[in-house]
C-alpha positions in Angstrom: 0.0 0.0 0.0 1.5 3.3 -1.0 1.2 6.4 1.1 0.9 8.4 -2.2 -2.5 6.9 -3.0 -5.8 7.6 -1.2 -7.7 4.4 -0.7 -10.0 5.7 2.0 -13.7 5.8 1.8 -16.6 3.4 1.9 -17.1 3.6 -1.9 -13.6 2.2 -2.6 -14.2 -0.8 -0.4 -17.7 -1.4 -1.9 -16.9 -1.1 -5.6 -13.3 -2.3 -5.9 -12.7 -5.7 -7.5 -11.2 -8.7 -5.7 -8.4 -11.0 -6.8 -9.6 -14.2 -8.3 -9.0 -17.8 -7.1 -7.3 -18.4 -10.5 -4.6 -15.8 -9.7 -3.8 -17.5 -6.4 -3.8 -20.9 -8.0 -1.2 -19.7 -10.5 0.9 -18.5 -7.6 0.5 -21.7 -5.6 1.2 -24.0 -8.6 4.4 -22.1 -9.4 5.7 -22.4 -5.8 8.2 -25.2 -5.3 9.2 -24.4 -1.7 7.8 -25.1 1.8 4.5 -23.7 3.1 5.7 -22.3 6.5 6.3 -18.6 6.3 4.9 -16.0 3.9 5.2 -12.2 3.9 2.7 -9.9 2.2 4.2 -6.5 1.6 1.9 -3.5 1.2 -0.8 -5.6 2.8 -3.2 -2.8 3.5 -5.9 -4.2 5.8 -4.8 -7.7 5.1 -6.9 -9.1 2.4 -3.9 -10.8 0.7 -2.5 -11.9 4.0 -5.7 -13.6 4.9 -5.8 -15.5 1.6 -2.2 -16.6 2.1 -3.0 -17.8 5.6 -5.2 -20.6 4.1 -2.0 -22.1 2.7 0.9 -21.1 4.9 1.4 -21.9 8.6 2.1 -18.3 9.3 1.8 -15.0 7.4 3.3 -11.6 8.1 1.4 -8.7 6.7 3.6 -5.5 6.3 2.5 -2.0 5.5 4.1 1.4 5.8 0.8 3.0 7.0 0.0 2.5 10.7 -3.7 3.2 10.1 -3.8 0.2 7.7 -2.2 -2.1 10.2 -4.4 -0.9 13.0 -7.5 -1.8 11.0 -6.1 -5.1 9.6 -8.3 -8.2 9.5 -7.3 -10.4 12.5 -6.5 -14.1 12.2 -4.6 -16.4 14.5 -1.8 -17.3 12.1 -1.4 -13.7 10.7 0.9 -11.1 12.3 0.8 -7.5 11.2 3.6 -4.9 11.5 4.5 -1.5 10.2 7.4 -1.6 7.9 8.8 -0.9 4.4 9.6 -3.0 1.4 13.2 -1.7 1.4 13.9 -2.9 5.0 12.4 -6.3 5.6 12.7 -7.2 9.3 13.1 -11.0 8.7 16.1 -13.3 9.1 18.2 -14.4 6.2 16.7 -17.2 4.2 13.7 -17.6 6.6 10.7 -16.9 4.2 9.1 -19.2 1.7 7.1 -16.6 -0.2 7.0 -12.9 -0.6 3.9 -11.3 -2.2 3.2 -7.7 -3.3 -0.2 -6.7 -4.6 -0.7 -3.3 -6.4 2.4 -1.8 -4.6 5.5 -2.9 -6.4 5.7 0.1 -8.7 6.2 2.4 -5.7 9.3 0.7 -4.4 13.0 1.4 -4.7 13.4 -1.8 -6.8 17.1 -2.4 -6.5 17.0 -2.2 -2.7 13.8 -4.3 -2.6 15.2 -7.1 -4.7 18.3 -7.3 -2.5 16.0 -7.6 0.5 13.9 -10.3 -1.1 16.9 -12.3 -2.1 18.2 -12.1 1.4 15.0 -13.2 3.2 13.8 -15.8 0.7 14.8 -19.4 1.1 16.7 -20.9 -1.9 13.5 -22.4 -3.3 11.3 -19.4 -2.2 8.9 -17.5 -4.5 8.4 -13.8 -5.2 4.9 -13.0 -6.5 4.0 -9.4 -7.6 0.9 -8.2 -9.4 -1.1 -5.1 -10.2 -4.0 -3.9 -12.3 -5.2 -0.9 -14.2 -8.6 0.6 -15.2 -10.9 -2.1 -16.7 -12.3 -2.8 -20.1 -15.9 -3.6 -20.7 -16.1 -7.2 -21.9 -17.8 -8.0 -25.2 -18.4 -4.4 -26.0 -15.5 -2.9 -27.9 -17.3 0.4 -28.7 -18.1 1.0 -25.0 -14.4 0.2 -24.1 -13.3 2.7 -26.7 -15.4 5.4 -25.0 -14.0 4.4 -21.6 -10.5 4.5 -22.9 -10.9 8.2 -23.7 -10.5 9.0 -20.0 -8.4 6.0 -18.8 -5.9 5.9 -21.6 -4.6 8.1 -24.5 -3.7 10.8 -22.1 -7.2 11.1 -20.8 -7.8 12.8 -17.3 -7.7 9.5 -15.4 -4.3 8.7 -16.9 -3.0 12.3 -17.0 -3.7 12.9 -13.3 -2.3 9.6 -12.1 1.0 9.3 -10.3 3.8 8.9 -12.9 4.7 5.5 -11.5 1.3 4.2 -12.7 2.9 4.1 -16.2 4.6 0.9 -15.1 1.3 -0.8 -14.4 -0.1 0.4 -17.8 2.9 -1.3 -19.4 2.2 -4.5 -17.4 5.6 -4.3 -15.5 7.5 -4.9 -18.7 9.9 -2.0 -17.8 11.4 -4.0 -14.9 14.1 -6.6 -15.0 13.4 -9.2 -12.3 16.9 -10.6 -11.2 15.9 -14.2 -10.9 16.7 -17.2 -13.2 13.1 -18.4 -13.3 10.5 -15.7 -14.1 7.0 -16.3 -15.4 4.6 -13.5 -16.6 0.8 -13.9 -16.6 -1.2 -11.1 -18.3 -5.0 -10.9 -18.7 -6.9 -10.2 -20.8 -4.9 -11.6 -23.6 -5.3 -8.3 -25.6 -3.0 -6.7 -23.0 -0.2 -9.1 -23.9 1.1 -7.1 -26.8 4.6 -8.6 -26.7 3.6 -12.2 -26.3 5.2 -12.4 -22.8 2.4 -14.1 -20.9 2.0 -17.8 -20.2 -1.6 -19.0 -20.6 -3.8 -17.8 -17.7 -6.7 -20.1 -18.2 -9.1 -17.2 -18.0 -9.5 -13.8 -16.5 -7.5 -12.9 -13.4 -9.7 -10.1 -12.3 -13.3 -9.4 -13.3 -16.6 -8.2 -11.8 -20.1 -7.4 -12.9 -21.6 -4.2 -11.7 -24.2 -1.6 -12.8 -23.2 1.4 -14.9 -24.0 3.6 -11.9 -21.8 1.5 -9.6 -19.1 1.6 -12.2 -19.2 5.3 -12.3 -18.9 5.4 -8.6 -15.9 3.1 -8.7 -14.1 5.3 -11.2 -14.6 8.3 -8.9 -12.7 6.5 -6.1 -9.5 6.6 -8.3 -6.8 8.9 -7.0 -6.5 10.3 -10.5 -10.1 11.4 -10.4 -9.6 13.1 -7.0 -6.5 14.8 -8.4 -8.4 16.0 -11.4 -11.2 17.5 -9.3 -8.7 19.2 -7.0 -6.9 20.8 -9.9 -10.2 22.1 -11.4 -11.2 23.6 -8.0 -7.7 25.1 -7.7 -7.9 26.8 -11.1 -11.6 27.7 -10.7 -12.4 25.8 -13.8 -15.9 24.5 -14.5 -15.6 21.4 -16.6 -18.0 18.6 -17.4 -17.3 15.7 -15.1 -15.4 13.2 -17.3 -16.7 10.1 -15.5 -20.3 11.2 -15.7 -19.9 12.1 -19.4 -18.4 8.7 -20.2 -21.0 6.7 -18.3 -23.8 8.7 -20.0 -22.3 8.1 -23.4 -22.0 4.4 -22.7 -25.6 4.3 -21.6 -26.6 6.0 -24.9 -24.6 3.5 -26.8 -26.3 0.7 -25.0 -29.7 2.5 -25.5 -30.6 2.3 -21.8 -31.9 4.9 -19.4 -31.7 3.2 -16.0 -28.0 3.1 -15.3 -28.6 1.6 -11.9 -30.3 -1.5 -13.4 -28.0 -1.9 -16.4 -25.2 -4.3 -15.8 -21.8 -4.4 -17.4 -19.1 -7.1 -17.3 -15.7 -5.6 -16.5 -12.3 -7.1 -16.7 -9.2 -5.4 -15.2 -5.9 -5.6 -17.1 -3.7 -7.4 -14.6 -0.1 -8.6 -14.7 1.3 -11.3 -12.4 5.0 -11.9 -12.2 6.3 -15.0 -10.5 10.0 -15.5 -9.6 11.7 -18.5 -8.1 14.8 -17.9 -5.9 16.5 -21.1 -7.0 
């Protein structure tokens, strides 16, 4: 969890997607080590740590924000602590798996990799993944409208933190210093360099109403940044999210956005590294 991004608010928790069982299955099938100790870095309130606790004897959830750790989901075999990715407080070669969900692009990567290599056992696994704004499944025209604000220098891309560019490029900018590295990218349309192994299906998807989808887009830090900049400059502009949702509703020829459902798929990259 980055302290540069605002994840607060009931709307974010209500509308955000969740990671699929397929994603965790890919991680677990890749792993060749023991199932004793796992560390989830940037754990937030512990959603990833709780998932790992179903497989590992003990899980350590680490986040740099005390408010996240103070509100983390309790479980008997999960321990939470405040800490950073660049200074892992674990003994050498003591950890079987390190995971990072939607936070890797904020790190000092050279320092982080040194720390991971130090704490991982020789057959340990590093798993990192992240996702970007979704596409609307089976509706290319609607996705094209959506991309006007989420891509092609639209406001939700333009007002994102610069490091988000690494997520948009599906972490292709990074060199992972391990002998065995597997990439999984979904949907397949995002794998523009044929880097991904077969995923077996979507790694992150959700169905919600057009109205809910608009509410979700407004939880993005880029949207918040856009609105703040407009207020600062005293500019009165049409809300880009409302405009896009209305145009998609017109395209679908529907009036009730609260009752009209759309199937969404988030572009997601998963990188798996073996420390052997």
